[in-house]
C-alpha positions in Angstrom: -7.7 -4.8 -16.8 -9.2 -1.8 -14.8 -12.7 -2.6 -13.7 -15.5 0.0 -14.0 -15.7 1.8 -10.7 -18.9 1.2 -8.6 -20.9 4.4 -8.0 -22.4 5.0 -4.6 -23.7 7.8 -2.4 -26.2 9.1 -5.0 -27.5 11.5 -2.4 -24.5 13.8 -2.9 -25.6 16.7 -5.1 -22.1 18.3 -5.6 -19.8 15.3 -5.5 -19.5 12.4 -7.9 -18.3 9.4 -5.7 -17.4 6.0 -7.0 -15.1 3.1 -5.8 -12.9 0.5 -7.3 -12.7 -2.4 -4.8 -10.1 -4.3 -6.9 -7.5 -1.6 -6.4 -8.8 -0.2 -3.0 -9.6 3.2 -4.5 -12.3 5.7 -3.8 -12.8 8.5 -6.2 -14.3 11.8 -5.2 -15.0 14.2 -8.0 -16.3 17.7 -7.5 -19.3 18.7 -9.6 -20.4 22.2 -8.3 -23.5 23.9 -9.6 -22.5 27.1 -11.3 -19.1 28.4 -10.6 -16.5 25.7 -9.8 -15.5 27.3 -6.5 -15.6 26.0 -2.9 -19.2 27.0 -1.8 -20.2 26.2 1.8 -22.6 23.5 0.3 -19.7 21.8 -1.5 -17.5 22.0 1.6 -20.2 20.4 3.6 -20.5 17.5 1.3 -16.7 17.0 1.2 -16.6 17.0 5.0 -19.4 14.5 5.2 -17.8 12.2 2.7 -14.5 12.3 4.6 -16.3 11.6 7.8 -18.2 8.6 6.4 -14.8 7.1 5.3 -13.3 7.8 8.7 -16.4 6.2 10.4 -15.8 3.1 8.2 -12.3 2.7 9.6 -11.2 2.5 5.9 -13.2 -0.6 5.2 -16.1 -0.4 2.7 -18.6 -2.8 1.3 -19.0 -3.5 -2.4 -21.2 -6.2 -4.0 -21.6 -7.8 -0.6 -17.9 -7.9 0.1 -15.6 -5.8 2.2 -12.6 -4.1 0.8 -9.8 -2.0 2.3 -9.5 1.5 1.0 -5.8 2.2 0.2 -6.2 5.4 -1.9 -8.7 8.3 -2.0 -8.4 10.3 -5.3 -9.8 13.8 -5.2 -10.5 15.3 -8.7 -13.1 17.3 -10.7 -15.9 16.4 -13.0 -15.8 19.9 -14.5 -13.9 19.8 -17.9 -10.9 22.1 -17.8 -11.2 23.1 -14.2 -10.0 21.5 -11.0 -11.3 24.5 -8.9 -11.1 28.2 -9.2 -10.9 28.8 -5.4 -12.9 30.5 -2.7 -16.5 31.7 -2.9 -15.8 35.3 -3.8 -19.5 36.2 -4.1 -20.0 35.1 -0.4 -16.7 37.0 0.7 -18.1 40.2 -0.9 -21.4 39.7 0.8 -19.9 38.9 4.2 -17.5 41.9 4.0 -20.4 44.2 3.2 -22.2 42.8 6.4 -19.1 42.7 8.5 -20.1 39.2 9.3 -17.0 37.7 10.8 -18.9 34.8 12.5 -20.1 33.3 9.2 -16.7 34.1 7.5 -14.9 32.2 10.3 -17.4 29.2 9.8 -16.6 29.1 6.2 -12.9 29.1 6.9 -13.3 26.4 9.5 -15.0 24.2 6.8 -12.2 24.8 4.5 -9.6 23.9 7.2 -11.5 20.8 8.1 -11.1 19.4 4.5 -7.5 20.5 4.4 -6.7 18.8 7.8 -8.2 15.5 6.7 -6.1 15.4 3.5 -2.9 16.5 5.3 -3.3 13.6 7.7 -4.7 11.1 5.0 -8.0 11.0 7.0 -6.1 9.5 10.0 -6.3 6.2 8.2 -3.7 3.9 6.6 -4.3 5.1 3.1 -2.8 7.6 0.7 -4.6 10.8 -0.6 -4.2 11.8 -4.1 -5.0 15.1 -5.9 -5.8 14.5 -9.6 -5.5 18.0 -11.2 -6.9 18.4 -14.7 -7.2 22.1 -15.9 -7.1 25.1 -13.7 -6.3 25.1 -10.0 -6.4 28.6 -8.7 -6.4 30.1 -5.2 -8.2 27.6 -2.9 -8.1 25.0 -5.7 -4.3 25.1 -5.8 -4.2 25.1 -2.0 -6.5 22.1 -1.7 -4.5 20.1 -4.3 -1.3 20.7 -2.2 -2.9 19.2 0.9 -2.9 15.6 -0.5 0.1 13.4 0.0 0.4 12.9 -3.8 -0.3 15.3 -6.7 -0.8 14.1 -10.2 -1.3 16.8 -12.8 -2.2 17.1 -16.4 0.8 18.7 -18.3 -1.4 21.6 -19.4 -2.8 22.3 -16.0 -2.3 25.8 -14.6 -1.7 26.8 -11.0 -2.0 30.2 -9.4 -2.6 32.2 -6.2 -4.4 35.3 -7.6 -5.4 36.6 -4.0 -2.7 39.2 -4.0 -4.4 41.1 -6.7 -7.2 42.0 -4.3 -5.0 42.4 -1.1 -5.6 38.9 0.4 -3.6 35.7 0.7 -4.4 32.0 0.5 -5.2 31.4 4.1 -6.1 27.7 4.3 -2.6 26.2 4.5 -0.8 27.4 1.5 2.1 28.9 3.2 2.4 26.2 5.8 2.6 23.5 3.2 4.9 25.4 0.7 7.3 26.6 3.4 8.0 23.0 4.3 8.3 21.8 0.8 10.1 24.6 -1.1 11.2 26.9 1.7 10.2 30.4 2.9 11.6 32.6 0.2 10.0 30.6 -2.7 6.8 30.1 -0.9 6.5 33.9 -0.4 7.4 34.6 -4.0 4.7 32.3 -5.2 2.1 33.8 -3.0 3.1 37.4 -3.4 3.6 37.4 -7.2 0.2 35.9 -8.1 2.0 34.3 -11.1 0.6 31.3 -13.0 2.7 28.2 -13.1 2.4 25.3 -15.4 2.4 21.7 -14.0 5.7 21.1 -15.5 7.2 24.1 -13.6 5.8 22.8 -10.4 7.1 19.4 -11.1 10.5 20.8 -11.5 10.2 22.5 -8.1 9.3 19.1 -6.5 5.6 20.0 -5.8 4.0 17.6 -8.3 4.7 13.9 -8.2 3.6 12.9 -11.7 2.6 14.4 -15.0 0.2 13.0 -17.6 -1.2 14.0 -21.0 -4.6 15.4 -21.4 -7.3 12.8 -21.0 -5.0 10.3 -19.3 -5.7 11.2 -15.7 -7.2 7.8 -14.6 -4.5 5.9 -16.4 -1.9 8.0 -14.4 -3.6 7.2 -11.2 -3.5 3.5 -11.7 0.1 3.6 -13.0 1.0 5.5 -9.8 -0.9 2.8 -7.7 1.0 0.0 -9.5 4.3 1.5 -8.6 3.3 2.6 -5.1 1.7 -0.6 -4.1 5.0 -2.4 -4.4 6.2 -0.6 -1.3 2.9 0.3 0.2 3.9 -0.4 3.8 7.1 1.8 3.5 5.0 4.5 1.8 2.5 4.7 4.6 5.3 4.6 7.2 7.0 7.6 5.4 3.8 9.5 5.4 3.8 9.2 9.2 7.5 10.1 9.4 6.8 13.3 7.2 4.1 14.3 9.7 6.4 13.9 12.5 9.4 15.7 11.0 7.4 18.5 9.4 4.2 18.7 11.4 1.3 21.1 10.6 -0.9 21.4 13.5 -4.5 22.3 13.7 -3.6 25.2 15.9 -1.3 26.5 13.2 -4.1 26.4 10.5 -6.6 27.9 12.8 -4.3 30.8 13.8 -3.6 31.6 10.2 -7.2 31.5 9.3 -8.0 34.1 12.0 -5.4 36.4 10.2 -7.2 35.6 6.9 -10.6 36.6 8.3 -9.3 39.9 9.6 -7.7 40.6 6.3 -10.9 39.8 4.4 -12.8 42.4 6.5 -10.0 44.9 6.0 -10.1 44.8 2.2 -10.7 48.4 0.8 -13.0 49.6 -2.0 -10.3 49.5 -4.7 -9.5 45.9 -3.7 -13.2 45.0 -3.6 -13.3 46.1 -7.2 -10.5 43.7 -8.1 -12.3 40.9 -6.3 -15.3 41.5 -8.2 -13.3 41.5 -11.5 -11.8 38.1 -10.5 -15.4 36.9 -9.7 -16.4 37.9 -13.2 -13.4 35.9 -14.5 -14.5 32.9 -12.6 -17.9 33.2 -14.2 -16.5 33.8 -17.7 -14.2 30.6 -17.2 -17.2 28.6 -16.2 -19.4 29.7 -19.0 -16.6 29.0 -21.6 -16.2 25.5 -20.2 -19.9 25.0 -20.3 -20.1 26.2 -23.9 -17.2 23.9 -24.9 -18.8 21.0 -23.2 -22.1 21.5 -25.0 -20.4 22.1 -28.4 -18.4 18.9 -28.0 -21.5 16.8 -27.2 -23.4 15.1 -30.1 -26.5 16.8 -31.3 -29.6 15.0 -29.7 -31.8 13.1 -32.1 -35.0 14.9 -33.3 -38.1 13.3 -31.8 -40.8 12.4 -34.1 -44.3 13.8 -33.3 
């Protein structure tokens, strides 16, 4: 029987962190305030949590006993949304102010998160992206960085950046080229098409599908299978990094191109970016309304 995870790190405002010592699992769920995008504040907390795991050497304490972290699961606490991507409101502001320094700092924060996942935090563990709902732009990109992706069958994935003359600059092409080849990676990035989890599974990009509401069960079922050959799986993660390396220099160089591209976006494309920002807001508001409507009515307090 799966034990109730132990909650910890209550000081995180934008992350819901819990751990399951019995299975060696740490859960990190994003709970952004407002639009479910990668704000600098959210990225800061994600980097801090990664750093705390790295500093522990992969061994944590729970109820007075030490346990070894074998899996870190990255998901979302927002119903229907994994993440809708970059902070477009910030991009628009930085473009208007021609502030490349701050833009580059934001990109570096994104790359830090990507780098940690691509290398499993430099620890003997496996990173898992648990995608429920929409994963657009940077959300799709971030999910791709984990060693394993488990996705809800109804989940949707897309790189919409091309609609406002940008591209996903935090590792998408580097990862996709190695997994599905140059031509398919370019088609996915340049088309802006939406993909279902089933389509991506057929392409070999997703490692497991599950029905709506069954994400946690899917994680534990994967762990049950994976743990039978845990040593081999960890070794093959290292082999993959040797045979298909993605270097920090590669990510940094691509990010520099991305920063230049953001500052070169023209008026027509800025209008499209604002439209997509409006779409992010509408999606967020719709999910909020659905969440409220699905909640039981509070009891009326007597005077």
